[in-house]
Structures are given as C-alpha cells and as structure tokens.
C-alpha positions, 0 to 999 in steps of 0.5 A: 478427486480433482472435481472434489477438490474444486468443489471444496475450493468453491464451498470454502470461497463462498463461505468466506465471501459471505462473511463466515469465519473470524471477525476483523476484530478477532484477527486484528492482533495477528495482523498487527504482529504479522505487519510488524514482522514484515516491516522489520524485515524490510527496514532491516534491508534498507539504508533509509532515506534520511538526508542532511539538512536544516533539521533539529537532530544531529546527523553526522560530522563531515570535513570542512570544504574550502570556501564554506563560511567559517561559522559552520565549523564545529570547533569542539570536534575539530580540536580533536585532530588536524582537520576542520569539521562541519556538524550536519543536522538531519533534515526533517521535512515530513512527507504525507502518504495516504494509504487506503486498504479496501475492506469491502465484502469481496476482500474476504475471499480466500481459496485453498491452498491460500488460507489468508484472505485478500483483506488480511493481506491488504491490512498487513501491507497497509500497516507494514508500509505505514511502519516503514514510512513513519520510521523514515520520517514520513506522515501516514493517513487513511483517506476519509478515516484518519488524519496524517500522523507520524506517531510511533504507534502508527499501526495500533492507531490505524488498527483501532480506527479501522476496527471501530469504523461504523461506515459502509465498506466501499470498494474504492477510496472516498473523494478527497484532495491530496496535496501535490507533494503527497503520495496515494497507495490504493490496496484493492482487488479492483473488481469495481466497474472500470469506469468507477476505477478510472474516475477514482484514479483521475480524481485522486491525481487531479491536484498532481499527487503521485500514486500507486494502485495495487490489485490484490487477488487470490490465485483462484481469481486468476486461474479460475480452477472451477469445473462442473456445476458451480454457483458463483456469488457476488458478495458486493451486490448479493447476486448469484449465477449458476453455471452448468460447466464452469470450466467452459467459462475459463478462457472467456473469464481470463480474457476479460480479466486481462482486458480489465487490467489493461484498462487500469494500466492504461489509466495509471500509465497516462497519469504517471501512477504505478500499477502492481498485481499482487497474489496472496500466495506471494510474500508480503515483503515482496510487495512492500519492497516494491512499493517502497522502491516505487515511491517518488517515480511520478511523471514529474519525479514527485513523491518521497524519494524526489521530495527528500532529495530536492524539497527546500528545508522547512517545507511541509507536505 
C-alpha cells in the first residue's frame, strides 16, 4: 500500500509539472478570492502603520502641548471644552514594494496530500501582500511587468497583467534597479543554480534596497517520499532521470537541499535580507503575517516600518 501511495504521488506530481490540469487563466478567479480572504484576515489583525504628519487627510485631534506655535491650535475643536487641541493630518509618503512571484514550470508542482501548486500559493501571497500594503498606503509593482501602483483594485490589476503576459516564465526576477528606499519580495522555489540565486540577490540589493527571499516548496520536496523505480522529470530543461531504488537517494537529496538553503541564507544574511522557507501545507496567512512583520528590518533599518517612522514629510520612494 505504501509503495502504491508513493507511485500515485509520483504520477500526479509529474502530471502537474508537465503542465497538465487547469490553466492559469481558469484558476485566477479562485486565486483572487483566496487572496482577498487571506488579506482580509491579516488586515483585521493589524493596527496599521499610519502615522501623523504633513499629509492631506485628517488623522486625529490631540492635546496642545505648551511651547507649540499657537497657530497649530484648532480653535473650533478647542471651543467644545476646556482644553486646547491640535488637528493632526495623516502622513501620506508612499513607499514602494516590488513583488516577484516565480511562474516558471517548476512552480506547477504539487503532490498529495497538498493539492495546491506552488504557483497557486505564490500568486495568492503576492496578491494578498499587495492588498495589505496598498491598504496601508504603499505602492506595489512587479519587476519587469507592472509599474508601482497604489490602485485600490491592485489584485485585479496584477492578475490581468500576469494572465496576459506573453514573455517566457523565468525562474528568477529580471535585472532592475530598485531605489534604496524600496523593498523587494521574491516568491520562488529557488531551485535555480546557487550561483544564479546569489547573482540575482546581489543585483537587486546593489542600490541598497532591502528585500525578502521566500522559498515556496511542496512537502514532498523536503521529505522525498519516493521509493522503488521512479522517473524524475525536470520541467525547466526537459531532462529526466530514472532511479531504480529512489529511497536510497533520500539522505543525499536532503543533505544537498540543506546545503543549497544554507548558501542562500548566507547571502541574504550578508546583505541584510530575510530568508524564509514556506511549505504549501502551511496556512498562507502564516507567511503573510511574517512578511509584513519583516518589512523594514534591513542592516540600516531601511524599509517600510523605518520609512514611516523617520522619512521626512513629502518624501517619495
């Protein structure tokens, strides 16, 4: 029974990896709904990052502090009781976050008991994170695909551009130069050669921008539950290899996996970026909350949280 189960996993994983099943355009409405649900759950649990400053929208009234210019007093509000009040405005200096979801062939992989593909999870996280960020006053873009936007329909905007993108689905983000105050979020399985991963992260951080690298994996890619005679297929280059006793490869495979991750972590640590491993059997909200909390934790404290706390009013990202 165990071997039959493993063979079922192998057959379904291969089928998904070779592109069988639902097309992205067909699944997009479901992904949008899921992203909105995940974003709403996270937004409900946050107090937001809005700050008082020189914006245009009313934020709150506060007590007048002795020594402040009298011109700051809101006399209409102060006339209601025995205290003087100052009318504070919401600071609206927008920050830019570039989100890049890997849509290459390897991201179509899924294996029981998790039916959701890595691509589905990457897009749900990308859309939900964009929704949360725009709700907080940020701008969101997709490197090489969509300019930064603070549109209230940011999810639909991203989804439409992705569905109609005719370019080749690369495994790593394209080369571009984010500003020093920007943040970059890379959502990928990161199965590219380590030299390519290092080169990409180094290039994205060259101007001083802070970033977050997330490796999205199916549990089978960590546990290697295969046994017996198995043909492994690489959807990226089309190569395949047949193994007589797959279970004998498990220890070596897991050791190589840990080395690969250790090398990625060493590079992100060196640059002050974050590195997170996310399995598709874990809740999407778990990763979204973690990413939100990590915003702004670079070597120099750059990024969203630092930006909102210390950037001068009227600055642009």
